Backbone bond lengths (Angstrom), bond angles and torsions (degrees), N, CA, C in turn:
res aa  C-N    CA-C-N  psi(-1)  N-CA   C-N-CA  omega(-1)  CA-C   N-CA-C  phi
1 M - - - 1.464 - - 1.518 110.27 -
2 N 1.317 116.96 34.04 1.456 120.17 -178.90 1.528 112.32 -75.30
3 K 1.345 116.65 -32.13 1.451 120.04 -178.37 1.524 110.36 -94.72
4 P 1.340 116.91 131.05 1.467 118.64 177.35 1.517 113.24 -55.98
5 S 1.340 117.10 -35.80 1.463 119.89 -178.84 1.521 111.12 -63.46
6 D 1.337 116.98 -37.08 1.461 120.81 177.95 1.522 110.33 -65.01
7 R 1.316 116.43 -44.77 1.470 120.96 -179.65 1.519 110.80 -61.56
8 I 1.331 117.06 -44.98 1.462 121.29 -178.12 1.521 110.34 -66.30
9 E 1.337 116.69 -44.27 1.460 120.78 -178.27 1.529 111.71 -61.12
10 R 1.321 116.53 -37.38 1.458 120.52 -178.33 1.523 112.99 -87.17
11 G 1.326 116.84 -7.62 1.454 119.93 -179.36 1.517 113.44 73.58
12 W 1.323 117.01 25.86 1.461 120.72 -178.31 1.532 110.08 -85.52
13 V 1.311 114.40 141.83 1.462 121.87 177.75 1.523 107.92 -124.67
14 M 1.312 116.62 119.70 1.463 122.45 -178.13 1.525 108.74 -99.84
15 V 1.326 116.08 117.89 1.464 121.27 -176.39 1.522 108.88 -119.86
16 E 1.308 115.09 123.22 1.464 121.11 -175.92 1.524 110.61 -116.48
17 G 1.317 116.09 133.36 1.460 120.64 176.29 1.512 112.31 104.33
18 L 1.316 115.80 142.43 1.465 121.52 -176.28 1.524 112.34 -61.09
19 R 1.335 117.95 -45.88 1.459 121.10 -178.60 1.519 111.38 -60.57
20 E 1.332 116.52 -46.09 1.450 121.07 -177.78 1.530 111.08 -67.75
21 I 1.334 117.21 -38.42 1.459 120.00 178.97 1.520 110.69 -65.92
22 R 1.318 117.45 -39.47 1.472 120.74 176.76 1.528 110.13 -56.64
23 M 1.322 116.56 -42.62 1.460 120.38 -179.31 1.523 111.08 -71.72
24 A 1.327 116.61 -37.79 1.456 120.65 -179.15 1.525 112.20 -64.31
25 L 1.309 117.30 -29.20 1.462 121.24 -178.60 1.526 112.27 -65.96
26 N 1.334 117.34 -17.46 1.464 121.11 177.29 1.519 112.79 -91.79
27 F 1.332 116.70 -0.39 1.460 122.46 -179.11 1.530 108.13 -98.05
28 P 1.340 118.46 144.71 1.471 119.65 -178.39 1.522 112.74 -71.20
29 M 1.328 115.64 86.91 1.454 121.95 -179.98 1.528 109.26 -138.82
30 Q 1.307 115.30 157.44 1.459 121.80 175.90 1.525 109.53 -96.34
31 A 1.324 117.01 125.46 1.460 121.28 177.76 1.525 109.46 -76.33
32 L 1.328 116.31 122.92 1.460 121.21 -177.93 1.522 112.95 -103.11
33 E 1.328 116.50 -43.28 1.471 119.01 -172.92 1.523 110.18 -153.54
34 L 1.307 115.42 146.02 1.455 122.54 173.30 1.514 108.03 -122.32
35 M 1.323 116.44 118.79 1.463 121.77 178.26 1.517 108.80 -105.50
36 V 1.322 115.66 130.36 1.463 120.90 -172.96 1.517 110.08 -131.11
37 C 1.317 115.38 136.31 1.459 121.64 169.34 1.525 106.66 -111.41
38 R 1.322 117.35 105.16 1.469 120.98 -175.98 1.528 111.75 -68.82
39 D 1.319 117.13 -17.58 1.461 119.71 176.20 1.530 111.34 -69.03
40 I 1.325 116.55 -21.78 1.466 121.80 -176.39 1.524 111.40 -112.22
41 C 1.319 116.45 -44.57 1.461 121.71 -174.08 1.527 111.27 -76.26
42 S 1.316 116.70 139.17 1.462 120.61 178.34 1.526 110.32 -82.60
43 E 1.316 116.81 154.65 1.458 121.79 179.79 1.524 111.11 -65.41
44 D 1.318 117.95 -34.56 1.463 120.65 179.01 1.526 111.07 -62.98
45 E 1.323 116.41 -39.82 1.460 120.09 177.75 1.524 110.61 -64.22
46 L 1.334 116.06 -43.18 1.460 120.11 -179.95 1.519 111.76 -63.03
47 K 1.317 117.09 -39.98 1.463 120.47 -179.65 1.527 111.23 -61.70
48 W 1.330 116.30 -32.95 1.451 119.01 179.32 1.532 111.54 -79.62
49 I 1.320 116.80 -40.52 1.458 121.76 -173.62 1.530 112.69 -75.72
50 E 1.316 118.18 -45.34 1.472 121.88 -168.50 1.525 114.52 -56.77
51 P 1.339 120.91 -37.81 1.470 119.08 179.14 1.527 113.98 -60.11
52 H 1.307 117.32 -21.25 1.462 120.71 178.98 1.530 112.11 -83.50
53 F 1.314 117.05 -4.74 1.467 121.45 -177.43 1.533 110.85 -126.41
54 V 1.318 116.01 35.78 1.471 121.00 -176.24 1.523 111.33 -59.77
55 S 1.327 116.83 -41.50 1.466 120.06 -176.55 1.529 112.79 -96.02
56 A 1.315 117.55 5.49 1.465 121.23 -178.95 1.525 110.76 -96.01
57 M 1.319 115.51 162.68 1.459 120.99 176.02 1.520 110.06 -70.48
58 K 1.316 117.00 139.98 1.468 121.96 176.41 1.525 108.73 -111.98
59 T 1.324 116.18 129.50 1.461 121.16 -179.73 1.521 109.04 -131.53
60 E 1.324 116.28 129.01 1.459 120.51 175.18 1.527 108.84 -106.69
61 V 1.319 116.04 134.85 1.457 121.32 -179.27 1.525 108.72 -131.08
62 N 1.324 115.67 159.15 1.462 118.78 177.60 1.531 110.24 -85.13
63 A 1.310 116.74 175.29 1.462 121.55 -174.20 1.525 112.06 -63.17
64 E 1.322 116.98 -36.35 1.467 120.22 -178.72 1.522 110.75 -65.06
65 V 1.338 116.69 -46.22 1.464 120.83 179.42 1.527 110.28 -65.53
66 F 1.326 115.98 -41.81 1.456 119.29 -178.03 1.531 111.37 -62.47
67 S 1.318 116.63 -38.36 1.467 120.32 -179.82 1.524 111.59 -63.07
68 R 1.339 116.29 -28.39 1.466 119.76 177.52 1.526 111.44 -76.42
69 L 1.321 116.08 -29.85 1.457 120.62 -178.61 1.520 112.44 -82.16
70 A 1.319 115.96 -31.79 1.463 120.72 -170.39 1.525 111.70 -76.01
71 Y 1.320 115.25 144.32 1.457 122.57 174.16 1.518 111.09 -93.73
72 R 1.334 116.02 -33.23 1.448 121.23 -173.90 1.516 112.25 -83.74
73 E 1.314 115.26 154.35 1.464 120.14 175.02 1.521 110.94 -82.72
74 N 1.338 116.33 -40.64 1.465 119.91 177.97 1.519 108.28 -90.76
75 K 1.299 115.88 96.28 1.457 121.14 -170.21 1.523 111.32 -93.94
76 D 1.366 115.29 139.57 1.456 121.26 175.54 1.517 112.18 -95.66
77 G 1.333 116.47 -8.50 1.458 119.86 179.83 1.512 114.02 83.56
78 I 1.345 117.36 15.29 1.467 121.29 -179.94 1.527 109.50 -134.98
79 I 1.320 116.36 132.42 1.457 122.56 171.95 1.520 107.47 -131.90
80 A 1.325 115.93 132.52 1.457 121.02 178.34 1.526 109.44 -116.01
81 I 1.327 115.47 140.21 1.453 121.19 176.12 1.528 108.08 -112.57
82 F 1.328 115.87 127.20 1.455 122.24 178.40 1.532 109.37 -120.41
83 K 1.301 115.22 166.62 1.466 121.47 170.75 1.517 107.06 -119.46
84 A 1.331 116.62 129.27 1.465 120.36 -175.15 1.518 110.79 -141.37
85 E 1.318 115.27 148.38 1.455 122.05 169.95 1.527 108.36 -85.85
86 V 1.314 116.42 146.06 1.465 119.73 175.12 1.520 108.15 -68.23
87 P 1.337 119.78 123.01 1.463 121.45 -177.10 1.528 111.91 -68.64
88 R 1.321 115.10 140.03 1.470 121.76 -178.97 1.526 110.73 -115.10
89 L 1.317 115.92 173.42 1.449 121.07 -173.26 1.527 113.42 -60.30
90 F 1.317 117.69 -33.72 1.461 119.59 -177.79 1.520 112.63 -64.57
91 S 1.335 116.91 -15.95 1.466 119.88 -178.92 1.529 112.55 -82.70
92 L 1.332 117.39 -9.81 1.463 120.87 -176.82 1.532 111.13 -84.91
93 N 1.312 116.22 134.73 1.460 122.38 174.87 1.526 108.34 -115.42
94 L 1.321 116.00 114.26 1.460 120.38 -173.60 1.530 111.95 -100.33
95 P 1.336 116.70 142.63 1.466 120.31 169.19 1.523 109.09 -80.67
96 S 1.318 117.05 179.00 1.464 119.00 171.40 1.531 108.33 -69.80
97 N 1.319 115.78 147.79 1.474 121.88 -179.44 1.529 112.78 51.31
98 P 1.318 118.07 57.86 1.464 119.92 -177.87 1.519 112.68 -71.91
99 L 1.325 115.34 156.96 1.466 123.11 172.14 1.519 107.04 -113.44
100 I 1.333 115.76 118.28 1.462 121.95 -170.35 1.522 109.76 -127.61
101 I 1.320 116.12 144.12 1.461 121.82 169.74 1.525 107.61 -108.00
102 V 1.325 116.06 131.82 1.466 121.51 174.32 1.519 107.91 -117.57
103 L 1.317 116.39 127.57 1.465 121.80 -179.73 1.525 109.34 -118.61
104 E 1.319 116.01 129.93 1.461 120.33 179.15 1.522 110.73 -108.76
105 S 1.323 115.38 120.07 1.472 122.52 170.93 1.522 113.76 55.19
106 I 1.322 117.21 38.52 1.466 120.02 174.93 1.528 108.59 -64.62
107 E 1.326 116.15 133.71 1.459 120.85 -174.00 1.525 113.80 -100.61
108 K 1.326 117.81 -37.77 1.460 120.65 -169.88 1.530 111.30 -93.12
109 P 1.340 116.31 122.86 1.473 119.18 179.60 1.521 113.21 -55.94
110 G 1.339 117.00 -35.89 1.463 120.00 -179.77 1.515 112.39 -63.57
111 N 1.324 117.15 -37.75 1.464 120.31 177.96 1.521 111.47 -68.79
112 L 1.318 116.83 -43.48 1.457 119.86 177.87 1.527 110.47 -61.53
113 G 1.335 116.42 -42.48 1.458 120.00 178.26 1.516 112.27 -62.63
114 A 1.330 116.68 -42.34 1.469 120.63 179.95 1.525 111.27 -64.79
115 I 1.331 117.25 -38.69 1.464 120.33 178.95 1.531 110.32 -68.82
116 L 1.309 117.51 -35.18 1.465 120.09 175.04 1.527 111.22 -62.43
117 R 1.326 116.90 -39.75 1.477 119.71 176.46 1.522 110.57 -62.10
118 T 1.329 116.48 -41.48 1.462 120.65 177.03 1.524 110.64 -63.04
119 A 1.334 116.61 -45.04 1.465 120.72 -179.59 1.525 111.01 -60.55
120 D 1.327 116.49 -40.33 1.461 120.68 178.33 1.529 110.44 -66.94
121 A 1.327 116.74 -46.40 1.463 120.82 -178.35 1.522 111.96 -63.40
122 A 1.334 116.78 -34.90 1.465 121.29 -177.67 1.524 112.55 -85.88
123 G 1.318 116.35 -8.00 1.461 119.37 -178.12 1.512 113.09 71.62
124 C 1.335 117.55 33.46 1.463 120.19 179.53 1.528 110.45 -62.21
125 D 1.320 115.14 148.38 1.458 120.38 -176.18 1.520 113.03 -84.56
126 A 1.325 117.69 -17.88 1.466 120.59 177.77 1.518 109.67 -168.34
127 L 1.324 114.98 154.27 1.459 122.59 170.71 1.519 106.69 -131.31
128 I 1.327 115.77 121.87 1.460 121.73 -178.10 1.523 108.85 -110.30
129 V 1.309 116.19 126.08 1.462 121.97 178.83 1.524 107.53 -105.00
130 C 1.335 116.45 113.32 1.459 121.92 -177.95 1.528 110.68 -99.70
131 D 1.316 114.87 136.07 1.465 121.20 176.79 1.525 111.38 42.94
132 P 1.332 118.00 58.38 1.465 121.26 -171.72 1.522 112.97 -67.87
133 R 1.305 114.92 146.16 1.465 121.48 172.85 1.522 111.14 -107.66
134 T 1.321 115.94 1.39 1.460 120.79 172.59 1.518 108.07 -137.74
135 D 1.298 116.32 145.04 1.458 122.58 -179.83 1.521 109.70 -70.24
136 I 1.336 117.45 132.27 1.468 119.24 -178.57 1.527 111.52 -65.58
137 F 1.339 117.72 -19.57 1.459 120.90 178.98 1.530 112.07 -102.88
138 N 1.312 116.52 16.45 1.466 120.13 173.41 1.535 108.47 -54.57
139 P 1.323 119.44 133.64 1.472 120.46 -179.56 1.526 113.77 -53.12
140 N 1.329 116.93 -31.53 1.461 119.10 178.53 1.534 112.10 -74.88
141 V 1.328 117.71 -27.08 1.462 120.45 172.02 1.522 109.35 -66.79
142 I 1.320 115.71 -45.87 1.466 120.42 179.61 1.515 110.48 -60.51
143 R 1.324 116.53 -44.01 1.464 121.00 -179.52 1.525 111.00 -65.73
144 A 1.336 117.65 -48.58 1.462 120.64 -177.19 1.523 112.07 -67.70
145 S 1.320 116.57 -27.56 1.467 119.89 179.98 1.519 112.37 -85.60
146 L 1.325 117.43 -4.33 1.474 122.50 -174.70 1.526 111.11 56.46
147 G 1.329 115.50 32.00 1.460 120.31 178.36 1.512 114.60 86.10
148 T 1.343 118.53 -0.49 1.463 119.72 -177.62 1.524 113.02 -72.43
149 V 1.333 118.20 -7.88 1.457 119.86 170.65 1.524 110.13 -60.36
150 F 1.334 116.86 -21.20 1.458 121.71 178.41 1.525 113.32 -95.50
151 S 1.325 118.12 -7.87 1.467 120.70 -179.28 1.516 112.96 -108.38
152 V 1.316 118.06 -26.51 1.462 121.83 179.49 1.534 108.76 -85.70
153 P 1.334 118.99 129.45 1.469 119.64 174.18 1.529 109.34 -59.40
154 I 1.321 116.76 118.26 1.468 120.93 -171.38 1.514 109.88 -131.09
155 A 1.331 116.12 148.25 1.456 121.15 176.79 1.521 109.12 -148.64
156 V 1.316 115.17 151.77 1.464 122.68 176.20 1.521 107.79 -112.01
157 A 1.331 116.55 135.40 1.465 119.95 -176.59 1.518 110.43 -152.38
158 E 1.321 115.47 161.29 1.453 120.77 168.65 1.529 108.44 -78.21
159 T 1.326 116.04 156.42 1.460 120.39 -175.43 1.525 112.52 -56.93
160 K 1.311 118.12 -48.99 1.462 121.07 -178.24 1.521 110.99 -61.41
161 E 1.313 116.14 -41.13 1.458 121.21 178.80 1.524 111.06 -61.55
162 A 1.340 116.35 -43.03 1.462 120.55 -179.92 1.529 111.06 -65.75
163 M 1.326 116.86 -40.91 1.463 120.27 178.51 1.520 110.84 -60.42
164 Q 1.318 117.29 -45.55 1.465 121.22 179.72 1.518 110.94 -63.58
165 W 1.316 116.29 -37.36 1.462 121.45 -179.55 1.531 110.57 -66.63
166 L 1.325 117.42 -42.00 1.458 121.13 177.69 1.531 110.93 -63.35
167 E 1.313 116.73 -41.64 1.456 120.37 178.02 1.530 110.71 -63.10
168 K 1.303 116.59 -43.67 1.464 121.25 -179.89 1.527 111.40 -58.67
169 H 1.339 116.20 -35.83 1.458 120.58 -177.29 1.533 112.60 -97.31
170 H 1.349 116.89 10.82 1.467 122.59 174.66 1.533 111.86 55.72
171 V 1.314 114.89 46.62 1.462 121.59 -179.41 1.532 108.69 -102.93
172 K 1.318 116.73 126.53 1.472 121.36 177.82 1.518 109.30 -81.85
173 S 1.321 116.18 136.76 1.458 120.57 -175.14 1.526 111.37 -109.02
174 F 1.323 115.11 139.07 1.459 123.81 -179.48 1.528 108.18 -122.24
175 A 1.319 116.66 115.32 1.457 121.32 -177.75 1.524 110.52 -91.93
176 A 1.313 117.42 122.04 1.459 121.34 173.43 1.525 107.50 -80.57
177 A 1.329 116.27 109.31 1.466 118.98 -171.89 1.524 111.22 -154.62
178 L 1.329 115.20 145.32 1.465 121.47 177.03 1.526 109.42 -88.01
179 V 1.329 115.60 77.13 1.465 121.49 179.21 1.528 108.37 -128.15
180 D 1.327 116.03 158.99 1.461 120.69 -173.43 1.523 112.86 -60.82
181 E 1.328 117.45 -36.48 1.462 119.67 -174.98 1.529 113.80 -84.03
182 A 1.336 117.32 0.53 1.458 120.21 -178.99 1.522 111.39 -68.00
183 R 1.333 114.93 143.08 1.461 121.55 177.48 1.526 109.48 -110.71
184 S 1.315 116.29 158.09 1.461 120.20 178.28 1.529 109.71 -58.34
185 Y 1.304 115.63 138.29 1.463 120.68 -176.05 1.523 112.59 -61.16
186 T 1.325 118.56 -20.39 1.464 121.05 -179.20 1.525 112.59 -82.26
187 E 1.320 117.99 -8.86 1.464 121.45 -175.67 1.523 113.34 -89.37
188 L 1.329 117.90 -9.68 1.454 121.76 -173.15 1.525 111.92 -102.95
189 D 1.330 115.19 162.48 1.462 122.79 -178.43 1.532 109.39 -102.87
190 Y 1.327 115.99 120.38 1.463 121.21 -179.46 1.529 112.25 -112.58
191 T 1.329 117.51 20.79 1.464 119.82 -173.92 1.530 112.94 -83.12
192 Q 1.331 117.26 -13.84 1.460 120.55 174.28 1.535 108.86 -95.32
193 G 1.330 117.01 -175.70 1.462 119.84 177.97 1.516 110.75 -54.06
194 T 1.324 116.89 120.78 1.468 122.09 -168.84 1.519 111.62 -133.73
195 A 1.323 115.42 135.56 1.463 121.64 170.45 1.521 108.33 -122.30
196 I 1.315 116.91 121.81 1.462 122.66 173.60 1.521 107.02 -93.01
197 V 1.337 116.47 119.19 1.469 121.72 -172.75 1.521 109.31 -110.07
198 L 1.331 115.89 124.12 1.468 121.46 -179.29 1.525 109.65 -127.79
199 G 1.343 115.51 147.65 1.449 120.48 -175.75 1.511 113.93 -103.52
200 S 1.306 114.86 -171.62 1.460 121.56 -175.89 1.515 111.54 -67.71
201 E 1.336 114.92 160.22 1.457 121.19 -176.77 1.530 112.11 -61.70
202 A 1.316 117.00 -39.48 1.465 120.54 -173.92 1.520 113.40 -90.90
203 E 1.331 117.07 -33.37 1.462 120.36 -169.54 1.515 114.53 -114.24
204 G 1.313 118.18 -12.77 1.452 119.73 -175.20 1.523 110.92 70.96
205 L 1.326 116.07 -156.77 1.457 120.53 -177.89 1.523 111.68 -81.78
206 S 1.312 115.25 147.25 1.459 120.91 177.03 1.521 110.40 -74.06
207 S 1.326 115.36 167.04 1.469 120.69 179.11 1.525 111.28 -63.65
208 F 1.344 117.43 -27.69 1.461 120.75 178.68 1.528 110.52 -59.74
209 W 1.325 115.78 -48.81 1.464 119.40 -178.81 1.519 111.46 -71.68
210 L 1.311 118.13 -35.85 1.463 120.49 179.87 1.527 110.84 -64.54
211 R 1.326 116.92 -34.64 1.466 119.97 176.75 1.528 110.91 -75.18
212 Y 1.311 116.22 -35.22 1.465 120.41 -173.39 1.524 113.26 -76.93
213 C 1.313 118.10 -44.58 1.469 121.63 -171.12 1.529 111.19 -64.70
214 Q 1.330 115.14 137.02 1.465 120.00 -177.24 1.519 112.70 -70.36
215 Q 1.329 116.90 -26.98 1.465 119.66 -176.44 1.522 110.21 -140.71
216 K 1.340 117.15 139.91 1.461 122.78 174.87 1.523 108.40 -103.94
217 I 1.318 116.85 135.20 1.467 120.77 -177.34 1.521 110.34 -130.02
218 I 1.333 114.87 153.11 1.465 121.02 175.59 1.518 109.10 -135.48
219 I 1.321 114.49 159.20 1.462 121.77 169.28 1.524 106.01 -101.84
220 P 1.332 118.72 112.48 1.475 119.74 -177.40 1.529 111.28 -58.59
221 M 1.309 116.21 133.98 1.460 122.64 179.51 1.528 109.59 -101.13
222 R 1.316 117.21 132.00 1.465 121.30 -178.93 1.529 112.72 -104.33
223 G 1.316 116.67 -5.25 1.453 120.18 179.64 1.513 111.59 -106.84
224 K 1.309 116.43 -147.86 1.461 121.54 -175.07 1.522 113.28 -93.23
225 V 1.343 118.46 -21.04 1.464 119.96 178.73 1.525 109.45 -85.52
226 D 1.340 115.31 157.28 1.463 118.72 -175.92 1.520 113.72 -105.03
227 S 1.346 117.80 2.25 1.459 118.84 -178.58 1.520 110.48 -159.78
228 L 1.336 115.20 166.07 1.462 123.04 176.56 1.515 110.10 -108.28
229 N 1.320 116.00 162.59 1.455 120.68 168.98 1.522 108.54 -54.89
230 V 1.323 117.61 142.54 1.462 121.04 -173.54 1.524 112.41 -59.88
231 S 1.324 118.01 -34.05 1.464 119.32 179.82 1.525 111.21 -71.80
232 V 1.332 117.47 -35.78 1.463 121.18 176.60 1.526 109.79 -67.83
233 A 1.333 116.46 -45.16 1.458 120.50 179.02 1.524 111.14 -59.06
234 A 1.316 116.35 -42.45 1.467 120.00 178.36 1.518 110.82 -58.86
235 G 1.330 116.87 -43.89 1.458 120.76 -179.42 1.516 112.38 -63.54
236 V 1.326 117.02 -43.47 1.463 121.31 -179.13 1.530 110.54 -60.69
237 I 1.331 116.58 -48.88 1.465 120.67 -175.83 1.524 111.42 -70.76
238 I 1.313 116.56 -43.71 1.467 120.00 -177.27 1.530 111.11 -62.01
239 F 1.315 117.23 -41.65 1.455 118.08 -178.15 1.530 112.53 -75.11
240 E 1.333 117.88 -20.18 1.458 119.52 168.69 1.532 109.37 -67.48
241 A 1.336 116.15 -41.27 1.459 119.57 177.13 1.528 110.74 -63.68
242 V 1.325 116.96 -40.96 1.467 120.82 178.23 1.524 110.61 -62.93
243 R 1.337 116.61 -41.63 1.470 120.48 179.12 1.535 110.82 -60.65
244 Q 1.328 115.91 -46.88 1.457 119.29 -179.81 1.530 111.48 -62.52
245 R 1.311 116.91 -41.90 1.459 120.26 -178.49 1.527 111.26 -67.10
246 S 1.323 116.02 -36.93 1.457 119.72 178.45 1.529 110.68 -64.66
247 Q 1.329 116.26 -43.67 1.464 120.63 177.76 1.516 111.47 -64.16
248 S 1.344 116.42 -39.96 1.463 120.77 179.99 1.529 111.03 -64.00
249 N 1.322 116.10 -40.07 1.473 120.60 -179.56 1.525 111.81 -69.40
250 N 1.337 115.92 -29.21 1.467 120.15 -177.70 1.523 113.38 -89.56
251 A 1.346 114.91 -7.80 1.476 118.93 -177.16 1.537 111.02 -70.84
C-alpha cells in the first residue's frame, strides 16, 4: 500500500492511532488487518481494540518497521486497515433545515481534514466533497481531521449531482467568493436549510457554482490580504450560521 493509487483502487483505508481507530469502528467499513508494535502499544489498548478485529489479519512488527509505516509523529503503536466504499449522496439522512458544507475541488488533505474538524465541532449535518482532487480517506485527511472524517456525515459527488441534490432538499446555497455582488457573511440568514459552498485553494469556486448559488458572501478583510485559508474561512462562516441558529432556537 505504498502508492496512493493502489490504496484508492483497492478501497483500503489506513487508520493510525487509538482515537482515530475508535472513531473508524463506527463507520461502515470492513476491518482487514490490525498492525501492532508491542514495543509502543500498551496492553490495555490492545485488550480494547482486538475484539473488534476478530476476523481480520493480525500482524506484529518491531519499532523500526512501524516507524516506516506510520504517518504520525506521536505514535500509539497501532495501525488498522479497513476496506470502504466511497460514500455517496444517497447515504445522507438530513433533518429539517440542515446545515451543510459543500467543498469543490479541494486539493490539500490538511485543509479537508481541518474543515471536517470544524464540521464536527459545529454539528454540521453533512459535508459534500464535489469533484475532489484529494481522496477523502487519505491518511493525512484522517490525521488532520482527528478521525472526524468518520463522524461527520460525508459524501462525494459530481458538481451537477450535488446541485440537483440541494434543490431536491430545498437547501439554499451561499457561495464564498470574491465577486462584486458578494455581501458580508454576517448580513445573511442561515437559519433555514443552508449550504455553505467553498472552492479550491488556488482557484476558488467554478463558474458553475457561482451561477447556481442564490447568494454570494465574503468575509471582509481589514488587512492587506484579500482572503483567508479555505479551512479558516469555513470555520468563520459556519460558526456564524451556528450562532444564528442557536439564537433562533432560543427566541
